[in-house]
DRENZA-26179 format. One record per residue: residue number from 0; residue in three letters; y, x, z of N, C-alpha, C, O in turn. Coordinates in steps of 0.001 Angstrom, whole numbers. Layout:
BEGIN
<ketor NUM,'Ala',<Y,X,Z>,<Y,X,Z>,<Y,X,Z>,<Y,X,Z>>
...
// end
This chain:
BEGIN
<ketor 0,'Met',<-66067,10481,-65839>,<-64731,10861,-66249>,<-64325,12131,-65498>,<-64428,12189,-64273>>
<ketor 1,'Thr',<-63866,13140,-66228>,<-63446,14384,-65587>,<-62092,14206,-64922>,<-61367,13255,-65214>>
<ketor 2,'Gln',<-61753,15130,-64024>,<-60441,15066,-63386>,<-59327,15216,-64413>,<-58261,14623,-64253>>
<ketor 3,'Ala',<-59554,15997,-65462>,<-58554,16148,-66520>,<-58326,14817,-67238>,<-57196,14482,-67592>>
<ketor 4,'Glu',<-59403,14063,-67449>,<-59274,12749,-68092>,<-58566,11765,-67169>,<-57760,10953,-67623>>
<ketor 5,'Val',<-58865,11838,-65884>,<-58177,10988,-64915>,<-56695,11337,-64872>,<-55843,10453,-64789>>
<ketor 6,'Lys',<-56396,12626,-64929>,<-54998,13067,-64945>,<-54241,12451,-66104>,<-53103,12010,-65940>>
<ketor 7,'Asp',<-54862,12414,-67279>,<-54202,11848,-68457>,<-53870,10374,-68253>,<-52834,9899,-68719>>
<ketor 8,'Ile',<-54741,9652,-67561>,<-54488,8244,-67257>,<-53345,8110,-66253>,<-52465,7264,-66408>>
<ketor 9,'Leu',<-53371,8950,-65229>,<-52380,8860,-64162>,<-50993,9325,-64592>,<-50003,8975,-63950>>
<ketor 10,'Met',<-50902,10097,-65654>,<-49615,10610,-66113>,<-48638,9499,-66478>,<-47425,9704,-66430>>
<ketor 11,'Thr',<-49147,8331,-66839>,<-48251,7236,-67233>,<-48106,6170,-66158>,<-47460,5146,-66381>>
<ketor 12,'Arg',<-48702,6402,-64992>,<-48643,5386,-63943>,<-47231,5251,-63352>,<-46737,4138,-63174>>
<ketor 13,'Ile',<-46590,6373,-63052>,<-45253,6364,-62449>,<-44337,7203,-63337>,<-44732,8260,-63827>>
<ketor 14,'Gly',<-43120,6725,-63538>,<-42218,7428,-64432>,<-40966,7941,-63748>,<-40700,7647,-62583>>
<ketor 15,'Trp',<-40209,8713,-64504>,<-38891,9148,-64052>,<-37863,8114,-64492>,<-37918,7609,-65613>>
<ketor 16,'Lys',<-36939,7810,-63615>,<-35900,6833,-63920>,<-34648,7537,-64423>,<-34285,8603,-63926>>
<ketor 17,'Glu',<-34001,6948,-65397>,<-32722,7472,-65867>,<-31682,7123,-64810>,<-31049,6069,-64874>>
<ketor 18,'Asp',<-31509,8017,-63835>,<-30696,7685,-62659>,<-29216,8044,-62799>,<-28443,7877,-61857>>
<ketor 19,'Lys',<-28825,8539,-63980>,<-27417,8817,-64276>,<-26811,9914,-63408>,<-25589,10011,-63293>>
<ketor 20,'Thr',<-27648,10730,-62804>,<-27107,11828,-61981>,<-26763,13050,-62818>,<-26057,13943,-62350>>
<ketor 21,'Ile',<-27256,13100,-64059>,<-26933,14200,-64971>,<-26217,13617,-66188>,<-26815,12876,-66968>>
<ketor 22,'Thr',<-24960,13946,-66345>,<-24163,13399,-67437>,<-24747,13787,-68794>,<-24971,14964,-69076>>
<ketor 23,'Gly',<-24988,12777,-69626>,<-25445,13027,-70986>,<-26920,13314,-71142>,<-27406,13439,-72267>>
<ketor 24,'Phe',<-27652,13423,-70036>,<-29080,13732,-70138>,<-29857,12485,-70533>,<-29587,11390,-70040>>
<ketor 25,'Val',<-30826,12662,-71429>,<-31671,11548,-71877>,<-33131,11894,-71613>,<-33633,12917,-72079>>
<ketor 26,'Leu',<-33798,11039,-70869>,<-35227,11233,-70600>,<-36037,11026,-71869>,<-35707,10176,-72697>>
<ketor 27,'Ser',<-37094,11805,-72013>,<-38019,11590,-73109>,<-38802,10307,-72849>,<-38959,9911,-71694>>
<ketor 28,'Pro',<-39299,9648,-73900>,<-40098,8421,-73711>,<-41303,8636,-72801>,<-41646,7758,-72010>>
<ketor 29,'Asp',<-41949,9800,-72907>,<-43113,10084,-72061>,<-42727,10116,-70588>,<-43442,9578,-69742>>
<ketor 30,'Asn',<-41596,10746,-70280>,<-41172,10845,-68887>,<-40709,9502,-68334>,<-40845,9236,-67140>>
<ketor 31,'Ala',<-40161,8658,-69206>,<-39647,7365,-68755>,<-40742,6305,-68636>,<-40531,5268,-68008>>
<ketor 32,'Gln',<-41905,6555,-69231>,<-42975,5552,-69226>,<-43505,5323,-67824>,<-43748,6277,-67085>>
<ketor 33,'Thr',<-43684,4055,-67452>,<-44222,3718,-66138>,<-45087,2466,-66247>,<-44568,1351,-66290>>
<ketor 34,'Asp',<-46394,2650,-66291>,<-47314,1518,-66403>,<-47275,636,-65168>,<-47556,-560,-65245>>
<ketor 35,'Ser',<-46931,1216,-64039>,<-46899,471,-62778>,<-45546,-180,-62514>,<-45431,-1040,-61641>>
<ketor 36,'Gly',<-44517,226,-63265>,<-43168,-252,-62994>,<-42482,498,-61862>,<-41392,122,-61429>>
<ketor 37,'Arg',<-43126,1564,-61383>,<-42571,2349,-60282>,<-41935,3630,-60797>,<-42294,4148,-61855>>
<ketor 38,'Tyr',<-40963,4136,-60003>,<-40274,5370,-60356>,<-40307,6334,-59174>,<-40289,5912,-58018>>
<ketor 39,'Phe',<-40357,7623,-59470>,<-40383,8630,-58413>,<-39120,8581,-57559>,<-39186,8813,-56352>>
<ketor 40,'Gln',<-37984,8286,-58159>,<-36725,8286,-57414>,<-36674,7197,-56345>,<-35851,7268,-55433>>
<ketor 41,'Ser',<-37547,6186,-56447>,<-37505,5072,-55503>,<-38081,5415,-54137>,<-37819,4714,-53161>>
<ketor 42,'Glu',<-38868,6493,-54059>,<-39559,6825,-52809>,<-38640,7470,-51786>,<-38786,7232,-50587>>
<ketor 43,'Asn',<-37692,8287,-52245>,<-36783,8972,-51328>,<-35500,9326,-52082>,<-35572,9764,-53230>>
<ketor 44,'Pro',<-34318,9145,-51459>,<-33051,9400,-52159>,<-32823,10851,-52548>,<-31952,11132,-53370>>
<ketor 45,'Ala',<-33583,11782,-51979>,<-33428,13192,-52342>,<-34030,13489,-53713>,<-33699,14497,-54338>>
<ketor 46,'Val',<-34911,12612,-54174>,<-35559,12823,-55460>,<-34662,12269,-56562>,<-34748,11091,-56910>>
<ketor 47,'Thr',<-33811,13118,-57102>,<-32956,12744,-58225>,<-33110,13796,-59318>,<-33523,14926,-59055>>
<ketor 48,'Leu',<-32778,13416,-60525>,<-32855,14369,-61631>,<-31915,15547,-61403>,<-32259,16686,-61720>>
<ketor 49,'Leu',<-30728,15279,-60854>,<-29767,16350,-60613>,<-30284,17335,-59579>,<-30153,18545,-59764>>
<ketor 50,'Asn',<-30874,16836,-58482>,<-31405,17734,-57457>,<-32532,18597,-58014>,<-32623,19786,-57709>>
<ketor 51,'Ile',<-33387,17991,-58828>,<-34491,18756,-59411>,<-33959,19805,-60376>,<-34429,20942,-60387>>
<ketor 52,'Lys',<-32989,19424,-61176>,<-32410,20383,-62114>,<-31742,21537,-61369>,<-31741,22672,-61845>>
<ketor 53,'Ser',<-31179,21246,-60210>,<-30483,22272,-59431>,<-31417,23333,-58879>,<-31001,24465,-58631>>
<ketor 54,'Val',<-32693,22967,-58683>,<-33611,23910,-58054>,<-34654,24480,-59017>,<-35427,25361,-58638>>
<ketor 55,'Gln',<-34682,23991,-60243>,<-35606,24597,-61219>,<-35039,25966,-61633>,<-33831,26179,-61528>>
<ketor 56,'Pro',<-35870,26881,-62093>,<-35475,28287,-62205>,<-34612,28679,-63410>,<-34059,29779,-63431>>
<ketor 57,'Val',<-34489,27809,-64405>,<-33808,28205,-65639>,<-32329,27799,-65604>,<-31999,26622,-65463>>
<ketor 58,'Val',<-31447,28796,-65734>,<-30016,28519,-65770>,<-29672,27890,-67121>,<-30171,28323,-68160>>
<ketor 59,'Asn',<-28815,26865,-67097>,<-28396,26185,-68324>,<-29600,25714,-69150>,<-29649,25902,-70365>>
<ketor 60,'Ile',<-30545,25112,-68480>,<-31750,24631,-69156>,<-31384,23549,-70162>,<-30506,22723,-69907>>
<ketor 61,'Ser',<-32059,23558,-71303>,<-31793,22565,-72341>,<-32408,21221,-71962>,<-33263,21142,-71080>>
<ketor 62,'Glu',<-31962,20176,-72638>,<-32494,18846,-72379>,<-33995,18800,-72651>,<-34756,18241,-71861>>
<ketor 63,'Ser',<-34416,19382,-73757>,<-35836,19392,-74108>,<-36660,20144,-73079>,<-37728,19683,-72674>>
<ketor 64,'Asp',<-36165,21306,-72654>,<-36912,22109,-71683>,<-36948,21428,-70314>,<-37944,21527,-69598>>
<ketor 65,'Phe',<-35867,20738,-69949>,<-35875,20047,-68663>,<-36839,18871,-68688>,<-37496,18589,-67686>>
<ketor 66,'Asn',<-36932,18183,-69820>,<-37940,17131,-69947>,<-39342,17707,-69814>,<-40217,17099,-69197>>
<ketor 67,'Asp',<-39550,18885,-70398>,<-40855,19546,-70250>,<-41115,19912,-68790>,<-42243,19803,-68309>>
<ketor 68,'Tyr',<-40072,20343,-68093>,<-40212,20707,-66683>,<-40607,19476,-65859>,<-41498,19556,-65014>>
<ketor 69,'Leu',<-39949,18343,-66101>,<-40260,17112,-65376>,<-41695,16667,-65648>,<-42397,16217,-64742>>
<ketor 70,'Lys',<-42121,16797,-66897>,<-43501,16445,-67239>,<-44487,17372,-66543>,<-45514,16928,-66030>>
<ketor 71,'Gly',<-44167,18666,-66529>,<-45039,19628,-65864>,<-45097,19416,-64368>,<-46143,19608,-63748>>
<ketor 72,'Leu',<-43962,19016,-63777>,<-43922,18739,-62342>,<-44827,17564,-62009>,<-45557,17599,-61019>>
<ketor 73,'Lys',<-44782,16529,-62829>,<-45645,15371,-62608>,<-47117,15744,-62759>,<-47954,15331,-61956>>
<ketor 74,'Glu',<-47424,16514,-63774>,<-48806,16954,-63980>,<-49296,17773,-62789>,<-50425,17595,-62333>>
<ketor 75,'Gln',<-48456,18661,-62290>,<-48804,19484,-61135>,<-49086,18628,-59913>,<-50046,18878,-59184>>
<ketor 76,'Val',<-48254,17621,-59685>,<-48424,16735,-58535>,<-49729,15954,-58640>,<-50448,15817,-57650>>
<ketor 77,'Ile',<-50039,15446,-59814>,<-51266,14671,-59994>,<-52498,15533,-59739>,<-53439,15087,-59081>>
<ketor 78,'Tyr',<-52502,16737,-60241>,<-53633,17630,-59994>,<-53767,17957,-58498>,<-54880,18080,-57987>>
<ketor 79,'Lys',<-52635,18096,-57802>,<-52698,18353,-56359>,<-53330,17174,-55630>,<-54161,17365,-54742>>
<ketor 80,'Val',<-52941,15956,-56003>,<-53515,14775,-55366>,<-55016,14714,-55608>,<-55785,14471,-54678>>
<ketor 81,'Leu',<-55433,14932,-56837>,<-56863,14895,-57157>,<-57627,15977,-56401>,<-58731,15741,-55910>>
<ketor 82,'Ser',<-57034,17158,-56312>,<-57683,18256,-55592>,<-57733,17986,-54097>,<-58716,18316,-53434>>
<ketor 83,'Asp',<-56668,17385,-53564>,<-56601,17126,-52124>,<-57610,16085,-51661>,<-58121,16169,-50544>>
<ketor 84,'Cys',<-57902,15099,-52516>,<-58733,13992,-52033>,<-60151,13979,-52577>,<-61009,13291,-52025>>
<ketor 85,'Leu',<-60422,14727,-53654>,<-61742,14658,-54274>,<-62439,16012,-54238>,<-61818,17049,-54473>>
<ketor 86,'Glu',<-63723,15990,-53944>,<-64489,17229,-53944>,<-65405,17308,-55159>,<-66063,18324,-55380>>
<ketor 87,'Arg',<-65448,16240,-55942>,<-66276,16233,-57144>,<-65416,16471,-58376>,<-64216,16199,-58365>>
<ketor 88,'Asp',<-66030,16976,-59433>,<-65323,17190,-60694>,<-65273,15930,-61538>,<-64491,15844,-62484>>
<ketor 89,'Tyr',<-66117,14937,-61196>,<-66195,13731,-62007>,<-65916,12490,-61154>,<-66248,12441,-59970>>
<ketor 90,'Ile',<-65299,11492,-61789>,<-64952,10244,-61125>,<-65521,9107,-61952>,<-65521,9168,-63181>>
<ketor 91,'Ser',<-66004,8075,-61284>,<-66600,6934,-61972>,<-65581,6225,-62859>,<-64479,5899,-62418>>
<ketor 92,'Asp',<-65964,5988,-64117>,<-65114,5215,-65029>,<-64851,3821,-64466>,<-63740,3298,-64556>>
<ketor 93,'Asp',<-65896,3228,-63882>,<-65764,1872,-63347>,<-64739,1813,-62227>,<-63947,874,-62154>>
<ketor 94,'Leu',<-64752,2812,-61354>,<-63797,2824,-60254>,<-62365,2921,-60770>,<-61470,2261,-60242>>
<ketor 95,'Met',<-62144,3734,-61789>,<-60801,3865,-62350>,<-60343,2568,-63003>,<-59160,2231,-62968>>
<ketor 96,'Glu',<-61293,1836,-63602>,<-60941,565,-64222>,<-60684,-511,-63171>,<-59812,-1360,-63351>>
<ketor 97,'Leu',<-61439,-477,-62079>,<-61283,-1482,-61028>,<-60028,-1240,-60185>,<-59390,-2186,-59725>>
<ketor 98,'Phe',<-59683,28,-59990>,<-58561,368,-59112>,<-57530,1235,-59845>,<-57335,2396,-59486>>
<ketor 99,'Pro',<-56873,682,-60865>,<-55904,1495,-61629>,<-54700,1928,-60802>,<-54035,2908,-61141>>
<ketor 100,'Thr',<-54413,1205,-59718>,<-53249,1538,-58886>,<-53603,2435,-57705>,<-52731,2773,-56905>>
<ketor 101,'Ala',<-54874,2825,-57585>,<-55350,3493,-56371>,<-54569,4751,-56021>,<-54332,5022,-54844>>
<ketor 102,'Phe',<-54167,5519,-57019>,<-53528,6805,-56760>,<-51992,6729,-56716>,<-51333,7727,-56428>>
<ketor 103,'Asp',<-51432,5565,-56998>,<-49970,5461,-57146>,<-49208,5949,-55912>,<-48296,6768,-56020>>
<ketor 104,'Asn',<-49590,5439,-54745>,<-48857,5803,-53531>,<-48954,7297,-53238>,<-47962,7934,-52885>>
<ketor 105,'Ala',<-50152,7847,-53386>,<-50344,9269,-53094>,<-49530,10133,-54047>,<-48925,11118,-53623>>
<ketor 106,'Ile',<-49506,9780,-55322>,<-48744,10549,-56303>,<-47253,10480,-55995>,<-46554,11491,-56054>>
<ketor 107,'Ser',<-46773,9293,-55670>,<-45357,9127,-55359>,<-44948,9941,-54138>,<-43906,10596,-54145>>
<ketor 108,'Leu',<-45763,9901,-53095>,<-45464,10637,-51870>,<-45581,12139,-52076>,<-44765,12904,-51563>>
<ketor 109,'Arg',<-46593,12564,-52825>,<-46755,13999,-53090>,<-45579,14545,-53891>,<-45186,15696,-53705>>
<ketor 110,'Met',<-45012,13732,-54780>,<-43845,14163,-55537>,<-42662,14394,-54595>,<-41930,15372,-54748>>
<ketor 111,'Val',<-42474,13512,-53637>,<-41388,13699,-52670>,<-41578,15007,-51913>,<-40621,15758,-51723>>
<ketor 112,'Ile',<-42796,15281,-51483>,<-43081,16508,-50744>,<-42767,17739,-51587>,<-42131,18681,-51114>>
<ketor 113,'Asp',<-43216,17723,-52840>,<-43003,18891,-53698>,<-41521,19104,-54002>,<-41035,20234,-53958>>
<ketor 114,'Val',<-40805,18029,-54307>,<-39368,18147,-54584>,<-38632,18602,-53328>,<-37738,19445,-53402>>
<ketor 115,'Ala',<-39004,18051,-52185>,<-38365,18441,-50928>,<-38580,19922,-50637>,<-37661,20611,-50196>>
<ketor 116,'Glu',<-39790,20408,-50884>,<-40070,21825,-50653>,<-39263,22709,-51591>,<-38814,23786,-51198>>
<ketor 117,'Leu',<-39076,22261,-52831>,<-38233,22998,-53762>,<-36795,23073,-53253>,<-36153,24121,-53316>>
<ketor 118,'Ile',<-36307,21956,-52753>,<-34930,21907,-52244>,<-34777,22774,-51007>,<-33823,23544,-50896>>
<ketor 119,'Met',<-35718,22648,-50074>,<-35582,23353,-48803>,<-35793,24861,-48924>,<-35368,25620,-48053>>
<ketor 120,'Thr',<-36444,25293,-49995>,<-36629,26733,-50206>,<-35620,27295,-51199>,<-35634,28491,-51489>>
<ketor 121,'Ser',<-34750,26445,-51718>,<-33740,26897,-52687>,<-32354,26427,-52258>,<-31551,25981,-53077>>
<ketor 122,'Val',<-32090,26535,-50964>,<-30829,26030,-50421>,<-29651,26819,-50943>,<-28579,26257,-51169>>
<ketor 123,'Arg',<-29832,28114,-51138>,<-28713,28951,-51565>,<-29056,29712,-52843>,<-30195,30132,-53050>>
<ketor 124,'Ser',<-28056,29877,-53685>,<-28191,30650,-54907>,<-26925,31471,-55096>,<-25827,30920,-55182>>
<ketor 125,'Asn',<-27082,32807,-55163>,<-25919,33696,-55265>,<-24907,33434,-54145>,<-23693,33448,-54349>>
<ketor 126,'Arg',<-25468,33192,-52950>,<-24679,32975,-51738>,<-23850,31693,-51785>,<-22960,31500,-50957>>
<ketor 127,'Ile',<-24131,30827,-52737>,<-23445,29547,-52819>,<-24383,28475,-52303>,<-25524,28372,-52751>>
<ketor 128,'Glu',<-23910,27684,-51370>,<-24758,26663,-50778>,<-24944,25504,-51753>,<-23966,24899,-52193>>
<ketor 129,'Arg',<-26188,25197,-52088>,<-26470,24104,-53008>,<-26478,22765,-52300>,<-25954,21776,-52813>>
<ketor 130,'Phe',<-27072,22737,-51125>,<-27213,21499,-50372>,<-26696,21722,-48956>,<-26945,22764,-48350>>
<ketor 131,'Gly',<-25978,20735,-48437>,<-25413,20858,-47100>,<-26479,20921,-46028>,<-27597,20440,-46213>>
<ketor 132,'Asp',<-26121,21522,-44903>,<-27076,21660,-43796>,<-27569,20297,-43307>,<-28747,20140,-42987>>
<ketor 133,'Lys',<-26669,19314,-43248>,<-27059,17990,-42769>,<-28053,17337,-43730>,<-29001,16676,-43307>>
<ketor 134,'Phe',<-27821,17531,-45027>,<-28736,16970,-46028>,<-30121,17584,-45877>,<-31121,16866,-45878>>
<ketor 135,'Val',<-30189,18893,-45747>,<-31471,19582,-45628>,<-32173,19199,-44328>,<-33389,19012,-44307>>
<ketor 136,'Ala',<-31403,19084,-43240>,<-31994,18695,-41956>,<-32570,17283,-42025>,<-33665,17023,-41526>>
<ketor 137,'Lys',<-31827,16384,-42644>,<-32310,15001,-42791>,<-33562,14964,-43671>,<-34505,14229,-43378>>
<ketor 138,'Leu',<-33573,15744,-44735>,<-34726,15796,-45617>,<-35949,16332,-44879>,<-37048,15795,-45014>>
<ketor 139,'Asn',<-35752,17386,-44105>,<-36840,17953,-43312>,<-37398,16919,-42348>,<-38611,16825,-42158>>
<ketor 140,'Tyr',<-36503,16141,-41740>,<-36932,15096,-40800>,<-37729,14011,-41534>,<-38769,13567,-41047>>
<ketor 141,'Asp',<-37245,13591,-42692>,<-37942,12559,-43458>,<-39351,13005,-43848>,<-40282,12200,-43870>>
<ketor 142,'Ile',<-39495,14280,-44150>,<-40781,14777,-44630>,<-41767,15012,-43488>,<-42940,14659,-43603>>
<ketor 143,'Tyr',<-41307,15599,-42396>,<-42242,16089,-41377>,<-42238,15319,-40058>,<-43011,15654,-39161>>
<ketor 144,'Arg',<-41406,14314,-39915>,<-41378,13625,-38621>,<-42701,12929,-38342>,<-43426,12547,-39260>>
<ketor 145,'Glu',<-42999,12771,-37066>,<-44218,12104,-36648>,<-43852,10774,-36012>,<-42712,10565,-35595>>
<ketor 146,'Ala',<-44820,9885,-35940>,<-44585,8592,-35313>,<-44215,8798,-33850>,<-44685,9755,-33234>>
<ketor 147,'Pro',<-43389,7930,-33279>,<-42964,8105,-31891>,<-44101,8034,-30875>,<-44012,8638,-29807>>
<ketor 148,'Asn',<-45161,7307,-31194>,<-46311,7239,-30292>,<-47522,6763,-31085>,<-47400,6345,-32236>>
<ketor 149,'Lys',<-48679,6831,-30462>,<-49929,6503,-31146>,<-49994,5041,-31575>,<-50706,4700,-32520>>
<ketor 150,'Phe',<-49250,4176,-30882>,<-49340,2761,-31177>,<-48458,2351,-32348>,<-48586,1239,-32859>>
<ketor 151,'Ala',<-47565,3237,-32780>,<-46668,2909,-33887>,<-47447,2632,-35162>,<-47039,1816,-35989>>
<ketor 152,'Val',<-48574,3321,-35313>,<-49358,3162,-36533>,<-49957,1767,-36638>,<-50313,1335,-37734>>
<ketor 153,'Arg',<-50076,1059,-35529>,<-50666,-270,-35539>,<-49643,-1356,-35863>,<-50013,-2512,-36072>>
<ketor 154,'Ser',<-48376,-998,-35905>,<-47343,-1985,-36198>,<-47224,-2185,-37703>,<-47662,-1342,-38485>>
<ketor 155,'Leu',<-46626,-3313,-38104>,<-46466,-3611,-39520>,<-45524,-2635,-40202>,<-45608,-2428,-41412>>
<ketor 156,'Asn',<-44628,-2035,-39429>,<-43639,-1130,-40000>,<-43985,335,-39751>,<-43098,1185,-39672>>
<ketor 157,'Phe',<-45283,626,-39629>,<-45660,1992,-39275>,<-45179,3011,-40292>,<-44882,4150,-39932>>
<ketor 158,'Lys',<-45095,2614,-41572>,<-44675,3566,-42597>,<-43276,4103,-42321>,<-42964,5256,-42618>>
<ketor 159,'His',<-42439,3238,-41745>,<-41065,3656,-41499>,<-40936,4565,-40282>,<-39884,5166,-40066>>
<ketor 160,'Ser',<-41992,4668,-39490>,<-41937,5511,-38299>,<-42599,6861,-38526>,<-42588,7713,-37638>>
<ketor 161,'Met',<-43173,7064,-39704>,<-43878,8303,-39997>,<-43190,9081,-41112>,<-42512,8511,-41967>>
<ketor 162,'Gly',<-43380,10377,-41082>,<-42859,11209,-42140>,<-43687,11080,-43407>,<-44797,10548,-43390>>
<ketor 163,'Ile',<-43128,11575,-44504>,<-43797,11481,-45797>,<-45151,12185,-45780>,<-46117,11685,-46355>>
<ketor 164,'Thr',<-45226,13340,-45127>,<-46489,14080,-45119>,<-47602,13320,-44390>,<-48759,13355,-44809>>
<ketor 165,'Thr',<-47252,12641,-43307>,<-48250,11873,-42569>,<-48694,10665,-43382>,<-49880,10336,-43411>>
<ketor 166,'Arg',<-47757,10009,-44036>,<-48116,8889,-44911>,<-49014,9364,-46055>,<-49962,8678,-46438>>
<ketor 167,'Tyr',<-48709,10522,-46583>,<-49535,11083,-47659>,<-50969,11326,-47171>,<-51933,11057,-47887>>
<ketor 168,'Ala',<-51091,11829,-45964>,<-52416,12076,-45405>,<-53206,10777,-45258>,<-54411,10759,-45511>>
<ketor 169,'Phe',<-52547,9690,-44854>,<-53214,8394,-44770>,<-53685,7935,-46148>,<-54777,7383,-46286>>
<ketor 170,'Glu',<-52849,8167,-47172>,<-53244,7784,-48525>,<-54474,8569,-48977>,<-55350,8022,-49646>>
<ketor 171,'Leu',<-54539,9850,-48612>,<-55723,10643,-48949>,<-56966,10072,-48294>,<-58021,9995,-48924>>
<ketor 172,'Asp',<-56851,9672,-47035>,<-57992,9061,-46352>,<-58459,7811,-47090>,<-59656,7596,-47276>>
<ketor 173,'Ser',<-57497,6992,-47507>,<-57829,5760,-48220>,<-58540,6064,-49533>,<-59518,5401,-49879>>
<ketor 174,'Leu',<-58059,7054,-50256>,<-58691,7429,-51526>,<-60089,7988,-51313>,<-61006,7688,-52078>>
<ketor 175,'Gln',<-60251,8791,-50287>,<-61556,9370,-49996>,<-62574,8291,-49658>,<-63732,8377,-50067>>
<ketor 176,'Arg',<-62148,7280,-48916>,<-63066,6185,-48579>,<-63410,5362,-49819>,<-64556,4954,-50008>>
<ketor 177,'Arg',<-62402,5124,-50662>,<-62619,4281,-51841>,<-63496,4961,-52882>,<-64365,4325,-53478>>
<ketor 178,'Phe',<-63273,6236,-53099>,<-63998,6938,-54154>,<-65220,7695,-53651>,<-65926,8335,-54431>>
<ketor 179,'Gly',<-65468,7620,-52337>,<-66697,8171,-51812>,<-66771,9672,-51778>,<-67863,10238,-51723>>
<ketor 180,'Ser',<-65624,10335,-51809>,<-65621,11800,-51738>,<-64989,12228,-50426>,<-63767,12330,-50320>>
<ketor 181,'Gln',<-65811,12475,-49444>,<-65289,12800,-48124>,<-65065,14305,-47987>,<-65842,15004,-47337>>
<ketor 182,'Arg',<-64009,14783,-48601>,<-63656,16192,-48458>,<-63273,16449,-47007>,<-62699,15583,-46347>>
<ketor 183,'Asn',<-63592,17640,-46514>,<-63173,17998,-45172>,<-61671,17874,-45049>,<-60947,18139,-46010>>
<ketor 184,'Arg',<-61194,17481,-43896>,<-59765,17291,-43687>,<-59015,18574,-44020>,<-59364,19649,-43533>>
<ketor 185,'Ile',<-58002,18460,-44837>,<-57250,19623,-45296>,<-56165,19943,-44280>,<-55175,19220,-44163>>
<ketor 186,'Lys',<-56359,21025,-43552>,<-55461,21336,-42450>,<-54171,21990,-42898>,<-53221,22082,-42121>>
<ketor 187,'Thr',<-54123,22444,-44134>,<-52954,23196,-44570>,<-51939,22360,-45339>,<-50931,22889,-45808>>
<ketor 188,'Ile',<-52192,21068,-45473>,<-51274,20254,-46266>,<-49913,20151,-45591>,<-48887,20453,-46200>>
<ketor 189,'Thr',<-49908,19725,-44338>,<-48630,19500,-43666>,<-48739,19829,-42185>,<-49822,19950,-41613>>
<ketor 190,'Ala',<-47560,19964,-41600>,<-47519,20192,-40162>,<-47968,18964,-39393>,<-48412,19077,-38251>>
<ketor 191,'Gly',<-47859,17786,-40008>,<-48227,16558,-39330>,<-49666,16151,-39521>,<-50059,15072,-39078>>
<ketor 192,'Gln',<-50468,16981,-40168>,<-51839,16613,-40474>,<-52681,16408,-39222>,<-53429,15435,-39131>>
<ketor 193,'Ala',<-52569,17307,-38266>,<-53364,17183,-37046>,<-53034,15898,-36322>,<-53912,15242,-35761>>
<ketor 194,'Phe',<-51751,15539,-36337>,<-51335,14294,-35700>,<-51947,13097,-36419>,<-52360,12129,-35781>>
<ketor 195,'Arg',<-52004,13165,-37746>,<-52608,12101,-38534>,<-54071,11940,-38199>,<-54559,10816,-38082>>
<ketor 196,'Asn',<-54792,13060,-38040>,<-56204,12992,-37670>,<-56394,12298,-36331>,<-57328,11520,-36138>>
<ketor 197,'Glu',<-55480,12599,-35409>,<-55559,11981,-34087>,<-55364,10474,-34194>,<-56060,9707,-33529>>
<ketor 198,'Leu',<-54416,10048,-35032>,<-54173,8623,-35222>,<-55365,7959,-35901>,<-55739,6835,-35565>>
<ketor 199,'Tyr',<-55956,8667,-36858>,<-57111,8125,-37577>,<-58278,7894,-36614>,<-58923,6846,-36650>>
<ketor 200,'Asp',<-58542,8878,-35758>,<-59612,8736,-34779>,<-59320,7612,-33801>,<-60215,6868,-33400>>
<ketor 201,'Phe',<-58050,7500,-33425>,<-57633,6432,-32491>,<-57917,5065,-33102>,<-58450,4180,-32433>>
<ketor 202,'Asn',<-57553,4890,-34395>,<-57769,3622,-35066>,<-59246,3285,-35169>,<-59625,2124,-35011>>
<ketor 203,'Arg',<-60077,4267,-35427>,<-61513,4032,-35549>,<-62098,3532,-34230>,<-63021,2718,-34219>>
<ketor 204,'Arg',<-61556,4022,-33135>,<-62049,3607,-31829>,<-61639,2167,-31515>,<-62361,1447,-30825>>
<ketor 205,'Trp',<-60465,1749,-32032>,<-59918,455,-31634>,<-60092,-635,-32704>,<-59785,-1798,-32443>>
<ketor 206,'Asn',<-60571,-284,-33883>,<-60759,-1295,-34930>,<-62234,-1668,-35073>,<-62581,-2505,-35907>>
// end
């Protein structure tokens, strides 16, 4: 199975939720479809349709075009996940059938990262502040914070002590082990990547 074919399967795994943040907006059936029952908005409160619409480049975008934008954003995120964790162009059909949920967490987390980066790089437009400083600071903390210490990762609540980027890096490790594609550690993904590598090595020594 090619990565493009895998992408087509993953496109329906997680959907956009009609979160009522945009008055009168109606999601297309494709965008609302969720085979897993999960929604992108559930991962982080900053991921809303209104926030995404606020930072996309088209002024007064139509409903149809915004639905296309949301679909394109999801497609972009899925391709990033596949590129980040796989070094091969082909994936086993059997593995995809056995582990249909394997990519869900990584896709959800990568979407938060991409939306957050859009927000943090589009804070102002025509000198008008779109998002408050406290909101942006909190978002930055949620995305890039590191665990308080090396032992936090061993606790049951380790996910809550790590930033989104570090959690995403752990998901990539899990996918690489499951699908047998050990791509070299990607150092440019996040600021917390080096810290994640240190935690990974620590766990290997103690498990």
